[in-house]
mmCIF file of the N, C-alpha and C atoms, coordinates in Angstrom:
data_MODEL
# 
_entry.id   MODEL 
# 
loop_
_atom_site.group_PDB 
_atom_site.id 
_atom_site.type_symbol 
_atom_site.label_atom_id 
_atom_site.label_alt_id 
_atom_site.label_comp_id 
_atom_site.label_asym_id 
_atom_site.label_entity_id 
_atom_site.label_seq_id 
_atom_site.pdbx_PDB_ins_code 
_atom_site.Cartn_x 
_atom_site.Cartn_y 
_atom_site.Cartn_z 
_atom_site.occupancy 
_atom_site.B_iso_or_equiv 
_atom_site.pdbx_formal_charge 
_atom_site.auth_seq_id 
_atom_site.auth_comp_id 
_atom_site.auth_asym_id 
_atom_site.auth_atom_id 
_atom_site.pdbx_PDB_model_num 
ATOM 1   N N  . MET A 1 1  ? 0.504   -1.339  0.097   1.00 0.00 ? 1  MET A N  1 
ATOM 2   C CA . MET A 1 1  ? -0.124  0.277   -0.045  1.00 0.00 ? 1  MET A CA 1 
ATOM 3   C C  . MET A 1 1  ? 1.020   1.682   -0.093  1.00 0.00 ? 1  MET A C  1 
ATOM 4   N N  . LYS A 1 2  ? 2.303   1.073   0.193   1.00 0.00 ? 2  LYS A N  1 
ATOM 5   C CA . LYS A 1 2  ? 3.058   2.060   0.614   1.00 0.00 ? 2  LYS A CA 1 
ATOM 6   C C  . LYS A 1 2  ? 3.521   2.583   -0.927  1.00 0.00 ? 2  LYS A C  1 
ATOM 7   N N  . ASP A 1 3  ? 3.266   2.596   -2.480  1.00 0.00 ? 3  ASP A N  1 
ATOM 8   C CA . ASP A 1 3  ? 3.445   3.302   -3.393  1.00 0.00 ? 3  ASP A CA 1 
ATOM 9   C C  . ASP A 1 3  ? 2.179   2.980   -4.552  1.00 0.00 ? 3  ASP A C  1 
ATOM 10  N N  . ASP A 1 4  ? 2.330   3.059   -5.464  1.00 0.00 ? 4  ASP A N  1 
ATOM 11  C CA . ASP A 1 4  ? 1.483   3.328   -6.522  1.00 0.00 ? 4  ASP A CA 1 
ATOM 12  C C  . ASP A 1 4  ? 1.978   2.032   -7.439  1.00 0.00 ? 4  ASP A C  1 
ATOM 13  N N  . SER A 1 5  ? 2.518   1.181   -7.080  1.00 0.00 ? 5  SER A N  1 
ATOM 14  C CA . SER A 1 5  ? 2.761   -0.470  -8.083  1.00 0.00 ? 5  SER A CA 1 
ATOM 15  C C  . SER A 1 5  ? 1.440   -0.929  -7.700  1.00 0.00 ? 5  SER A C  1 
ATOM 16  N N  . PRO A 1 6  ? 0.873   -2.129  -8.812  1.00 0.00 ? 6  PRO A N  1 
ATOM 17  C CA . PRO A 1 6  ? -0.340  -2.656  -8.312  1.00 0.00 ? 6  PRO A CA 1 
ATOM 18  C C  . PRO A 1 6  ? 0.209   -3.725  -7.485  1.00 0.00 ? 6  PRO A C  1 
ATOM 19  N N  . LEU A 1 7  ? -1.426  -4.740  -7.294  1.00 0.00 ? 7  LEU A N  1 
ATOM 20  C CA . LEU A 1 7  ? -1.006  -5.522  -6.308  1.00 0.00 ? 7  LEU A CA 1 
ATOM 21  C C  . LEU A 1 7  ? 0.062   -6.779  -7.253  1.00 0.00 ? 7  LEU A C  1 
ATOM 22  N N  . ARG A 1 8  ? 0.131   -7.492  -6.947  1.00 0.00 ? 8  ARG A N  1 
ATOM 23  C CA . ARG A 1 8  ? 1.307   -8.614  -7.313  1.00 0.00 ? 8  ARG A CA 1 
ATOM 24  C C  . ARG A 1 8  ? -0.175  -10.004 -7.583  1.00 0.00 ? 8  ARG A C  1 
ATOM 25  N N  . ARG A 1 9  ? 0.001   -10.607 -8.663  1.00 0.00 ? 9  ARG A N  1 
ATOM 26  C CA . ARG A 1 9  ? -0.609  -11.825 -8.795  1.00 0.00 ? 9  ARG A CA 1 
ATOM 27  C C  . ARG A 1 9  ? -0.737  -12.431 -7.734  1.00 0.00 ? 9  ARG A C  1 
ATOM 28  N N  . ASN A 1 10 ? -1.252  -13.517 -7.570  1.00 0.00 ? 10 ASN A N  1 
ATOM 29  C CA . ASN A 1 10 ? -2.039  -14.240 -6.537  1.00 0.00 ? 10 ASN A CA 1 
ATOM 30  C C  . ASN A 1 10 ? -1.739  -13.770 -5.203  1.00 0.00 ? 10 ASN A C  1 
ATOM 31  N N  . THR A 1 11 ? -2.049  -12.722 -5.063  1.00 0.00 ? 11 THR A N  1 
ATOM 32  C CA . THR A 1 11 ? -2.224  -12.104 -3.407  1.00 0.00 ? 11 THR A CA 1 
ATOM 33  C C  . THR A 1 11 ? -3.098  -12.347 -2.706  1.00 0.00 ? 11 THR A C  1 
ATOM 34  N N  . PRO A 1 12 ? -2.901  -12.963 -1.457  1.00 0.00 ? 12 PRO A N  1 
ATOM 35  C CA . PRO A 1 12 ? -3.777  -13.918 -1.061  1.00 0.00 ? 12 PRO A CA 1 
ATOM 36  C C  . PRO A 1 12 ? -5.014  -13.262 -0.245  1.00 0.00 ? 12 PRO A C  1 
ATOM 37  N N  . THR A 1 13 ? -6.599  -13.917 -0.875  1.00 0.00 ? 13 THR A N  1 
ATOM 38  C CA . THR A 1 13 ? -7.586  -12.888 -0.175  1.00 0.00 ? 13 THR A CA 1 
ATOM 39  C C  . THR A 1 13 ? -7.540  -13.459 1.342   1.00 0.00 ? 13 THR A C  1 
ATOM 40  N N  . ALA A 1 14 ? -8.054  -12.467 2.364   1.00 0.00 ? 14 ALA A N  1 
ATOM 41  C CA . ALA A 1 14 ? -8.364  -12.607 3.595   1.00 0.00 ? 14 ALA A CA 1 
ATOM 42  C C  . ALA A 1 14 ? -9.600  -13.745 3.697   1.00 0.00 ? 14 ALA A C  1 
ATOM 43  N N  . PRO A 1 15 ? -9.357  -15.395 4.654   1.00 0.00 ? 15 PRO A N  1 
ATOM 44  C CA . PRO A 1 15 ? -10.395 -16.372 4.408   1.00 0.00 ? 15 PRO A CA 1 
ATOM 45  C C  . PRO A 1 15 ? -11.829 -15.415 4.661   1.00 0.00 ? 15 PRO A C  1 
ATOM 46  N N  . GLY A 1 16 ? -12.185 -14.568 5.470   1.00 0.00 ? 16 GLY A N  1 
ATOM 47  C CA . GLY A 1 16 ? -13.423 -13.966 5.895   1.00 0.00 ? 16 GLY A CA 1 
ATOM 48  C C  . GLY A 1 16 ? -13.977 -13.001 4.547   1.00 0.00 ? 16 GLY A C  1 
ATOM 49  N N  . LEU A 1 17 ? -13.091 -12.899 3.602   1.00 0.00 ? 17 LEU A N  1 
ATOM 50  C CA . LEU A 1 17 ? -13.393 -11.760 2.496   1.00 0.00 ? 17 LEU A CA 1 
ATOM 51  C C  . LEU A 1 17 ? -13.692 -12.327 1.431   1.00 0.00 ? 17 LEU A C  1 
ATOM 52  N N  . ALA A 1 18 ? -13.253 -13.833 1.475   1.00 0.00 ? 18 ALA A N  1 
ATOM 53  C CA . ALA A 1 18 ? -13.474 -14.707 0.155   1.00 0.00 ? 18 ALA A CA 1 
ATOM 54  C C  . ALA A 1 18 ? -15.036 -15.043 -0.147  1.00 0.00 ? 18 ALA A C  1 
ATOM 55  N N  . ILE A 1 19 ? -15.218 -15.272 -1.651  1.00 0.00 ? 19 ILE A N  1 
ATOM 56  C CA . ILE A 1 19 ? -16.149 -15.499 -2.058  1.00 0.00 ? 19 ILE A CA 1 
ATOM 57  C C  . ILE A 1 19 ? -15.908 -16.869 -2.843  1.00 0.00 ? 19 ILE A C  1 
ATOM 58  N N  . LYS A 1 20 ? -17.243 -17.773 -2.004  1.00 0.00 ? 20 LYS A N  1 
ATOM 59  C CA . LYS A 1 20 ? -16.635 -19.217 -2.098  1.00 0.00 ? 20 LYS A CA 1 
ATOM 60  C C  . LYS A 1 20 ? -17.749 -19.758 -3.354  1.00 0.00 ? 20 LYS A C  1 
ATOM 61  N N  . GLU A 1 21 ? -19.167 -18.514 -3.204  1.00 0.00 ? 21 GLU A N  1 
ATOM 62  C CA . GLU A 1 21 ? -19.823 -19.563 -4.491  1.00 0.00 ? 21 GLU A CA 1 
ATOM 63  C C  . GLU A 1 21 ? -20.407 -18.047 -5.283  1.00 0.00 ? 21 GLU A C  1 
ATOM 64  N N  . THR A 1 22 ? -20.805 -18.009 -6.887  1.00 0.00 ? 22 THR A N  1 
ATOM 65  C CA . THR A 1 22 ? -21.573 -17.093 -7.244  1.00 0.00 ? 22 THR A CA 1 
ATOM 66  C C  . THR A 1 22 ? -22.483 -17.717 -8.140  1.00 0.00 ? 22 THR A C  1 
ATOM 67  N N  . ASN A 1 23 ? -23.286 -17.017 -8.637  1.00 0.00 ? 23 ASN A N  1 
ATOM 68  C CA . ASN A 1 23 ? -24.498 -17.503 -9.602  1.00 0.00 ? 23 ASN A CA 1 
ATOM 69  C C  . ASN A 1 23 ? -23.874 -17.323 -10.985 1.00 0.00 ? 23 ASN A C  1 
ATOM 70  N N  . GLY A 1 24 ? -23.142 -17.054 -11.170 1.00 0.00 ? 24 GLY A N  1 
ATOM 71  C CA . GLY A 1 24 ? -21.973 -16.941 -12.361 1.00 0.00 ? 24 GLY A CA 1 
ATOM 72  C C  . GLY A 1 24 ? -22.633 -15.802 -13.715 1.00 0.00 ? 24 GLY A C  1 
ATOM 73  N N  . ASN A 1 25 ? -23.825 -15.068 -13.202 1.00 0.00 ? 25 ASN A N  1 
ATOM 74  C CA . ASN A 1 25 ? -24.506 -14.063 -14.096 1.00 0.00 ? 25 ASN A CA 1 
ATOM 75  C C  . ASN A 1 25 ? -23.670 -12.464 -13.900 1.00 0.00 ? 25 ASN A C  1 
ATOM 76  N N  . VAL A 1 26 ? -22.950 -13.000 -14.730 1.00 0.00 ? 26 VAL A N  1 
ATOM 77  C CA . VAL A 1 26 ? -21.989 -11.615 -14.774 1.00 0.00 ? 26 VAL A CA 1 
ATOM 78  C C  . VAL A 1 26 ? -22.632 -10.180 -14.740 1.00 0.00 ? 26 VAL A C  1 
ATOM 79  N N  . ALA A 1 27 ? -23.275 -10.100 -15.595 1.00 0.00 ? 27 ALA A N  1 
ATOM 80  C CA . ALA A 1 27 ? -24.195 -8.876  -15.466 1.00 0.00 ? 27 ALA A CA 1 
ATOM 81  C C  . ALA A 1 27 ? -24.616 -8.503  -14.515 1.00 0.00 ? 27 ALA A C  1 
ATOM 82  N N  . ASN A 1 28 ? -24.979 -9.186  -13.345 1.00 0.00 ? 28 ASN A N  1 
ATOM 83  C CA . ASN A 1 28 ? -25.338 -8.994  -12.265 1.00 0.00 ? 28 ASN A CA 1 
ATOM 84  C C  . ASN A 1 28 ? -24.584 -8.903  -10.891 1.00 0.00 ? 28 ASN A C  1 
ATOM 85  N N  . GLN A 1 29 ? -23.173 -9.649  -10.727 1.00 0.00 ? 29 GLN A N  1 
ATOM 86  C CA . GLN A 1 29 ? -22.149 -9.445  -10.247 1.00 0.00 ? 29 GLN A CA 1 
ATOM 87  C C  . GLN A 1 29 ? -21.198 -7.989  -10.983 1.00 0.00 ? 29 GLN A C  1 
ATOM 88  N N  . LYS A 1 30 ? -21.501 -7.171  -12.158 1.00 0.00 ? 30 LYS A N  1 
ATOM 89  C CA . LYS A 1 30 ? -20.966 -6.263  -12.349 1.00 0.00 ? 30 LYS A CA 1 
ATOM 90  C C  . LYS A 1 30 ? -21.636 -4.889  -11.888 1.00 0.00 ? 30 LYS A C  1 
ATOM 91  N N  . ALA A 1 31 ? -23.110 -5.852  -12.246 1.00 0.00 ? 31 ALA A N  1 
ATOM 92  C CA . ALA A 1 31 ? -23.758 -4.345  -11.884 1.00 0.00 ? 31 ALA A CA 1 
ATOM 93  C C  . ALA A 1 31 ? -23.647 -4.161  -9.803  1.00 0.00 ? 31 ALA A C  1 
ATOM 94  N N  . THR A 1 32 ? -23.444 -5.129  -9.103  1.00 0.00 ? 32 THR A N  1 
ATOM 95  C CA . THR A 1 32 ? -23.414 -4.963  -7.794  1.00 0.00 ? 32 THR A CA 1 
ATOM 96  C C  . THR A 1 32 ? -22.015 -4.750  -7.569  1.00 0.00 ? 32 THR A C  1 
ATOM 97  N N  . TRP A 1 33 ? -21.097 -4.622  -8.506  1.00 0.00 ? 33 TRP A N  1 
ATOM 98  C CA . TRP A 1 33 ? -19.537 -4.090  -8.265  1.00 0.00 ? 33 TRP A CA 1 
ATOM 99  C C  . TRP A 1 33 ? -19.655 -2.520  -8.328  1.00 0.00 ? 33 TRP A C  1 
ATOM 100 N N  . ILE A 1 34 ? -20.344 -1.895  -9.375  1.00 0.00 ? 34 ILE A N  1 
ATOM 101 C CA . ILE A 1 34 ? -20.680 -0.610  -9.866  1.00 0.00 ? 34 ILE A CA 1 
ATOM 102 C C  . ILE A 1 34 ? -21.049 0.035   -8.806  1.00 0.00 ? 34 ILE A C  1 
ATOM 103 N N  . SER A 1 35 ? -22.455 -0.513  -8.176  1.00 0.00 ? 35 SER A N  1 
ATOM 104 C CA . SER A 1 35 ? -22.719 0.053   -6.653  1.00 0.00 ? 35 SER A CA 1 
ATOM 105 C C  . SER A 1 35 ? -22.037 -0.018  -5.706  1.00 0.00 ? 35 SER A C  1 
ATOM 106 N N  . LEU A 1 36 ? -21.429 -0.712  -5.545  1.00 0.00 ? 36 LEU A N  1 
ATOM 107 C CA . LEU A 1 36 ? -20.408 -0.681  -3.610  1.00 0.00 ? 36 LEU A CA 1 
ATOM 108 C C  . LEU A 1 36 ? -19.489 -0.236  -4.632  1.00 0.00 ? 36 LEU A C  1 
ATOM 109 N N  . LEU A 1 37 ? -19.223 0.413   -5.600  1.00 0.00 ? 37 LEU A N  1 
ATOM 110 C CA . LEU A 1 37 ? -17.620 1.256   -5.677  1.00 0.00 ? 37 LEU A CA 1 
ATOM 111 C C  . LEU A 1 37 ? -18.745 2.490   -5.132  1.00 0.00 ? 37 LEU A C  1 
ATOM 112 N N  . ARG A 1 38 ? -19.845 2.883   -6.378  1.00 0.00 ? 38 ARG A N  1 
ATOM 113 C CA . ARG A 1 38 ? -20.724 4.354   -5.900  1.00 0.00 ? 38 ARG A CA 1 
ATOM 114 C C  . ARG A 1 38 ? -20.853 4.370   -4.278  1.00 0.00 ? 38 ARG A C  1 
ATOM 115 N N  . GLU A 1 39 ? -21.124 3.901   -3.663  1.00 0.00 ? 39 GLU A N  1 
ATOM 116 C CA . GLU A 1 39 ? -21.052 3.714   -2.309  1.00 0.00 ? 39 GLU A CA 1 
ATOM 117 C C  . GLU A 1 39 ? -20.088 3.747   -1.602  1.00 0.00 ? 39 GLU A C  1 
ATOM 118 N N  . TYR A 1 40 ? -19.189 3.270   -2.192  1.00 0.00 ? 40 TYR A N  1 
ATOM 119 C CA . TYR A 1 40 ? -17.573 3.857   -0.803  1.00 0.00 ? 40 TYR A CA 1 
ATOM 120 C C  . TYR A 1 40 ? -17.781 5.549   -0.851  1.00 0.00 ? 40 TYR A C  1 
ATOM 121 N N  . GLU A 1 41 ? -18.038 6.549   -1.534  1.00 0.00 ? 41 GLU A N  1 
ATOM 122 C CA . GLU A 1 41 ? -18.090 7.879   -1.398  1.00 0.00 ? 41 GLU A CA 1 
ATOM 123 C C  . GLU A 1 41 ? -18.631 8.486   -0.101  1.00 0.00 ? 41 GLU A C  1 
ATOM 124 N N  . GLN A 1 42 ? -19.585 6.991   0.482   1.00 0.00 ? 42 GLN A N  1 
ATOM 125 C CA . GLN A 1 42 ? -20.248 7.376   1.710   1.00 0.00 ? 42 GLN A CA 1 
ATOM 126 C C  . GLN A 1 42 ? -19.736 6.335   2.713   1.00 0.00 ? 42 GLN A C  1 
ATOM 127 N N  . PHE A 1 43 ? -18.473 5.820   2.466   1.00 0.00 ? 43 PHE A N  1 
ATOM 128 C CA . PHE A 1 43 ? -18.171 4.954   3.651   1.00 0.00 ? 43 PHE A CA 1 
ATOM 129 C C  . PHE A 1 43 ? -17.582 5.727   4.867   1.00 0.00 ? 43 PHE A C  1 
ATOM 130 N N  . PRO A 1 44 ? -17.839 4.709   6.054   1.00 0.00 ? 44 PRO A N  1 
ATOM 131 C CA . PRO A 1 44 ? -17.722 5.314   7.242   1.00 0.00 ? 44 PRO A CA 1 
ATOM 132 C C  . PRO A 1 44 ? -16.331 4.731   7.577   1.00 0.00 ? 44 PRO A C  1 
ATOM 133 N N  . GLU A 1 45 ? -15.269 6.048   7.599   1.00 0.00 ? 45 GLU A N  1 
ATOM 134 C CA . GLU A 1 45 ? -13.969 4.956   7.589   1.00 0.00 ? 45 GLU A CA 1 
ATOM 135 C C  . GLU A 1 45 ? -13.838 4.583   9.085   1.00 0.00 ? 45 GLU A C  1 
ATOM 136 N N  . TYR A 1 46 ? -14.342 4.755   10.357  1.00 0.00 ? 46 TYR A N  1 
ATOM 137 C CA . TYR A 1 46 ? -14.102 4.741   11.512  1.00 0.00 ? 46 TYR A CA 1 
ATOM 138 C C  . TYR A 1 46 ? -14.587 2.739   11.669  1.00 0.00 ? 46 TYR A C  1 
ATOM 139 N N  . GLN A 1 47 ? -15.397 2.519   10.509  1.00 0.00 ? 47 GLN A N  1 
ATOM 140 C CA . GLN A 1 47 ? -16.156 1.139   10.637  1.00 0.00 ? 47 GLN A CA 1 
ATOM 141 C C  . GLN A 1 47 ? -15.450 0.267   10.591  1.00 0.00 ? 47 GLN A C  1 
ATOM 142 N N  . PHE A 1 48 ? -14.232 0.161   9.333   1.00 0.00 ? 48 PHE A N  1 
ATOM 143 C CA . PHE A 1 48 ? -13.249 -0.620  8.354   1.00 0.00 ? 48 PHE A CA 1 
ATOM 144 C C  . PHE A 1 48 ? -11.948 -0.868  9.829   1.00 0.00 ? 48 PHE A C  1 
ATOM 145 N N  . ILE A 1 49 ? -11.917 -1.860  9.400   1.00 0.00 ? 49 ILE A N  1 
ATOM 146 C CA . ILE A 1 49 ? -10.851 -2.822  10.598  1.00 0.00 ? 49 ILE A CA 1 
ATOM 147 C C  . ILE A 1 49 ? -10.331 -4.024  9.271   1.00 0.00 ? 49 ILE A C  1 
ATOM 148 N N  . HIS A 1 50 ? -9.064  -3.770  8.414   1.00 0.00 ? 50 HIS A N  1 
ATOM 149 C CA . HIS A 1 50 ? -8.860  -4.547  7.693   1.00 0.00 ? 50 HIS A CA 1 
ATOM 150 C C  . HIS A 1 50 ? -8.328  -5.921  8.119   1.00 0.00 ? 50 HIS A C  1 
ATOM 151 N N  . PRO A 1 51 ? -8.333  -6.986  8.106   1.00 0.00 ? 51 PRO A N  1 
ATOM 152 C CA . PRO A 1 51 ? -7.784  -8.276  8.847   1.00 0.00 ? 51 PRO A CA 1 
ATOM 153 C C  . PRO A 1 51 ? -6.619  -8.253  8.950   1.00 0.00 ? 51 PRO A C  1 
ATOM 154 N N  . PHE A 1 52 ? -5.519  -7.720  7.910   1.00 0.00 ? 52 PHE A N  1 
ATOM 155 C CA . PHE A 1 52 ? -3.866  -7.919  7.916   1.00 0.00 ? 52 PHE A CA 1 
ATOM 156 C C  . PHE A 1 52 ? -3.534  -6.647  8.267   1.00 0.00 ? 52 PHE A C  1 
ATOM 157 N N  . PHE A 1 53 ? -4.205  -5.366  7.209   1.00 0.00 ? 53 PHE A N  1 
ATOM 158 C CA . PHE A 1 53 ? -3.222  -3.580  7.792   1.00 0.00 ? 53 PHE A CA 1 
ATOM 159 C C  . PHE A 1 53 ? -4.483  -3.210  9.229   1.00 0.00 ? 53 PHE A C  1 
ATOM 160 N N  . GLY A 1 54 ? -5.378  -3.671  9.874   1.00 0.00 ? 54 GLY A N  1 
ATOM 161 C CA . GLY A 1 54 ? -5.362  -3.136  11.200  1.00 0.00 ? 54 GLY A CA 1 
ATOM 162 C C  . GLY A 1 54 ? -6.267  -1.765  10.847  1.00 0.00 ? 54 GLY A C  1 
ATOM 163 N N  . LYS A 1 55 ? -6.291  -0.994  11.300  1.00 0.00 ? 55 LYS A N  1 
ATOM 164 C CA . LYS A 1 55 ? -7.333  0.441   11.429  1.00 0.00 ? 55 LYS A CA 1 
ATOM 165 C C  . LYS A 1 55 ? -6.589  1.163   10.820  1.00 0.00 ? 55 LYS A C  1 
ATOM 166 N N  . MET A 1 56 ? -7.396  1.925   9.127   1.00 0.00 ? 56 MET A N  1 
ATOM 167 C CA . MET A 1 56 ? -7.011  2.172   8.334   1.00 0.00 ? 56 MET A CA 1 
ATOM 168 C C  . MET A 1 56 ? -7.565  3.572   7.772   1.00 0.00 ? 56 MET A C  1 
ATOM 169 N N  . THR A 1 57 ? -6.954  5.069   7.274   1.00 0.00 ? 57 THR A N  1 
ATOM 170 C CA . THR A 1 57 ? -7.135  5.937   7.407   1.00 0.00 ? 57 THR A CA 1 
ATOM 171 C C  . THR A 1 57 ? -8.271  5.787   6.028   1.00 0.00 ? 57 THR A C  1 
ATOM 172 N N  . ARG A 1 58 ? -9.010  6.721   5.775   1.00 0.00 ? 58 ARG A N  1 
ATOM 173 C CA . ARG A 1 58 ? -10.011 6.851   4.646   1.00 0.00 ? 58 ARG A CA 1 
ATOM 174 C C  . ARG A 1 58 ? -9.019  7.217   3.271   1.00 0.00 ? 58 ARG A C  1 
ATOM 175 N N  . GLU A 1 59 ? -7.493  7.885   3.472   1.00 0.00 ? 59 GLU A N  1 
ATOM 176 C CA . GLU A 1 59 ? -6.945  7.770   2.605   1.00 0.00 ? 59 GLU A CA 1 
ATOM 177 C C  . GLU A 1 59 ? -6.016  6.034   1.729   1.00 0.00 ? 59 GLU A C  1 
ATOM 178 N N  . GLN A 1 60 ? -6.224  5.516   2.955   1.00 0.00 ? 60 GLN A N  1 
ATOM 179 C CA . GLN A 1 60 ? -5.661  4.391   2.343   1.00 0.00 ? 60 GLN A CA 1 
ATOM 180 C C  . GLN A 1 60 ? -6.765  3.395   2.488   1.00 0.00 ? 60 GLN A C  1 
ATOM 181 N N  . ILE A 1 61 ? -7.715  3.513   2.660   1.00 0.00 ? 61 ILE A N  1 
ATOM 182 C CA . ILE A 1 61 ? -8.809  2.891   2.336   1.00 0.00 ? 61 ILE A CA 1 
ATOM 183 C C  . ILE A 1 61 ? -9.299  2.441   0.856   1.00 0.00 ? 61 ILE A C  1 
ATOM 184 N N  . GLY A 1 62 ? -8.746  4.273   0.578   1.00 0.00 ? 62 GLY A N  1 
ATOM 185 C CA . GLY A 1 62 ? -9.550  4.445   -0.863  1.00 0.00 ? 62 GLY A CA 1 
ATOM 186 C C  . GLY A 1 62 ? -7.720  4.067   -2.246  1.00 0.00 ? 62 GLY A C  1 
ATOM 187 N N  . ARG A 1 63 ? -6.813  4.319   -1.217  1.00 0.00 ? 63 ARG A N  1 
ATOM 188 C CA . ARG A 1 63 ? -5.651  3.557   -2.141  1.00 0.00 ? 63 ARG A CA 1 
ATOM 189 C C  . ARG A 1 63 ? -6.094  1.892   -2.332  1.00 0.00 ? 63 ARG A C  1 
ATOM 190 N N  . MET A 1 64 ? -6.629  1.315   -1.373  1.00 0.00 ? 64 MET A N  1 
ATOM 191 C CA . MET A 1 64 ? -6.427  -0.247  -1.242  1.00 0.00 ? 64 MET A CA 1 
ATOM 192 C C  . MET A 1 64 ? -7.540  -0.724  -2.094  1.00 0.00 ? 64 MET A C  1 
ATOM 193 N N  . ALA A 1 65 ? -9.024  0.258   -1.926  1.00 0.00 ? 65 ALA A N  1 
ATOM 194 C CA . ALA A 1 65 ? -9.552  -0.197  -2.893  1.00 0.00 ? 65 ALA A CA 1 
ATOM 195 C C  . ALA A 1 65 ? -9.455  -0.121  -4.682  1.00 0.00 ? 65 ALA A C  1 
ATOM 196 N N  . PHE A 1 66 ? -9.126  1.440   -4.602  1.00 0.00 ? 66 PHE A N  1 
ATOM 197 C CA . PHE A 1 66 ? -8.157  1.109   -6.477  1.00 0.00 ? 66 PHE A CA 1 
ATOM 198 C C  . PHE A 1 66 ? -7.467  -0.028  -6.966  1.00 0.00 ? 66 PHE A C  1 
ATOM 199 N N  . LYS A 1 67 ? -6.240  0.093   -5.404  1.00 0.00 ? 67 LYS A N  1 
ATOM 200 C CA . LYS A 1 67 ? -5.673  -1.310  -6.040  1.00 0.00 ? 67 LYS A CA 1 
ATOM 201 C C  . LYS A 1 67 ? -5.817  -2.524  -6.279  1.00 0.00 ? 67 LYS A C  1 
ATOM 202 N N  . HIS A 1 68 ? -7.422  -2.768  -5.195  1.00 0.00 ? 68 HIS A N  1 
ATOM 203 C CA . HIS A 1 68 ? -8.023  -4.119  -5.571  1.00 0.00 ? 68 HIS A CA 1 
ATOM 204 C C  . HIS A 1 68 ? -8.901  -4.290  -6.495  1.00 0.00 ? 68 HIS A C  1 
ATOM 205 N N  . ALA A 1 69 ? -9.539  -3.344  -6.900  1.00 0.00 ? 69 ALA A N  1 
ATOM 206 C CA . ALA A 1 69 ? -10.351 -3.222  -8.307  1.00 0.00 ? 69 ALA A CA 1 
ATOM 207 C C  . ALA A 1 69 ? -9.356  -3.462  -9.312  1.00 0.00 ? 69 ALA A C  1 
ATOM 208 N N  . ASP A 1 70 ? -8.451  -2.409  -9.497  1.00 0.00 ? 70 ASP A N  1 
ATOM 209 C CA . ASP A 1 70 ? -7.281  -2.676  -10.657 1.00 0.00 ? 70 ASP A CA 1 
ATOM 210 C C  . ASP A 1 70 ? -6.706  -4.048  -10.566 1.00 0.00 ? 70 ASP A C  1 
ATOM 211 N N  . HIS A 1 71 ? -6.474  -4.977  -9.088  1.00 0.00 ? 71 HIS A N  1 
ATOM 212 C CA . HIS A 1 71 ? -5.787  -6.535  -9.451  1.00 0.00 ? 71 HIS A CA 1 
ATOM 213 C C  . HIS A 1 71 ? -6.893  -7.169  -10.281 1.00 0.00 ? 71 HIS A C  1 
ATOM 214 N N  . HIS A 1 72 ? -8.435  -6.784  -9.829  1.00 0.00 ? 72 HIS A N  1 
ATOM 215 C CA . HIS A 1 72 ? -9.069  -7.859  -11.005 1.00 0.00 ? 72 HIS A CA 1 
ATOM 216 C C  . HIS A 1 72 ? -9.422  -7.397  -12.254 1.00 0.00 ? 72 HIS A C  1 
ATOM 217 N N  . LEU A 1 73 ? -9.332  -5.933  -12.324 1.00 0.00 ? 73 LEU A N  1 
ATOM 218 C CA . LEU A 1 73 ? -9.440  -5.713  -14.178 1.00 0.00 ? 73 LEU A CA 1 
ATOM 219 C C  . LEU A 1 73 ? -8.572  -6.273  -14.708 1.00 0.00 ? 73 LEU A C  1 
ATOM 220 N N  . ARG A 1 74 ? -6.787  -6.009  -14.295 1.00 0.00 ? 74 ARG A N  1 
ATOM 221 C CA . ARG A 1 74 ? -5.762  -6.888  -14.844 1.00 0.00 ? 74 ARG A CA 1 
ATOM 222 C C  . ARG A 1 74 ? -6.231  -8.704  -14.793 1.00 0.00 ? 74 ARG A C  1 
ATOM 223 N N  . GLN A 1 75 ? -6.464  -8.866  -13.860 1.00 0.00 ? 75 GLN A N  1 
ATOM 224 C CA . GLN A 1 75 ? -6.840  -10.645 -13.984 1.00 0.00 ? 75 GLN A CA 1 
ATOM 225 C C  . GLN A 1 75 ? -7.512  -10.654 -14.773 1.00 0.00 ? 75 GLN A C  1 
ATOM 226 N N  . PHE A 1 76 ? -8.697  -9.872  -15.172 1.00 0.00 ? 76 PHE A N  1 
ATOM 227 C CA . PHE A 1 76 ? -9.650  -10.561 -16.554 1.00 0.00 ? 76 PHE A CA 1 
ATOM 228 C C  . PHE A 1 76 ? -9.080  -9.794  -17.478 1.00 0.00 ? 76 PHE A C  1 
ATOM 229 N N  . GLY A 1 77 ? -7.735  -9.060  -17.648 1.00 0.00 ? 77 GLY A N  1 
ATOM 230 C CA . GLY A 1 77 ? -7.852  -8.372  -19.379 1.00 0.00 ? 77 GLY A CA 1 
ATOM 231 C C  . GLY A 1 77 ? -8.626  -7.665  -19.414 1.00 0.00 ? 77 GLY A C  1 
ATOM 232 N N  . CYS A 1 78 ? -9.394  -6.755  -18.588 1.00 0.00 ? 78 CYS A N  1 
ATOM 233 C CA . CYS A 1 78 ? -9.878  -5.122  -18.614 1.00 0.00 ? 78 CYS A CA 1 
ATOM 234 C C  . CYS A 1 78 ? -8.735  -3.753  -18.919 1.00 0.00 ? 78 CYS A C  1 
# 
């Protein structure tokens, strides 16, 4: 999180955040993701404690959210 480099491939996911099943409907998943990204603007930072990084500032959460989204977009060649 300390610089602008992208997340590395195969970075492990915290067990509590891993999605184990999906319905396979890409359009629904895309709509859900866009909705969650839009909700981020109102996200109360004081309620978020990352399982690895611990308590984070709003700026740190934003940087992590960007890197996470970028990581998955790169993963699927977008």
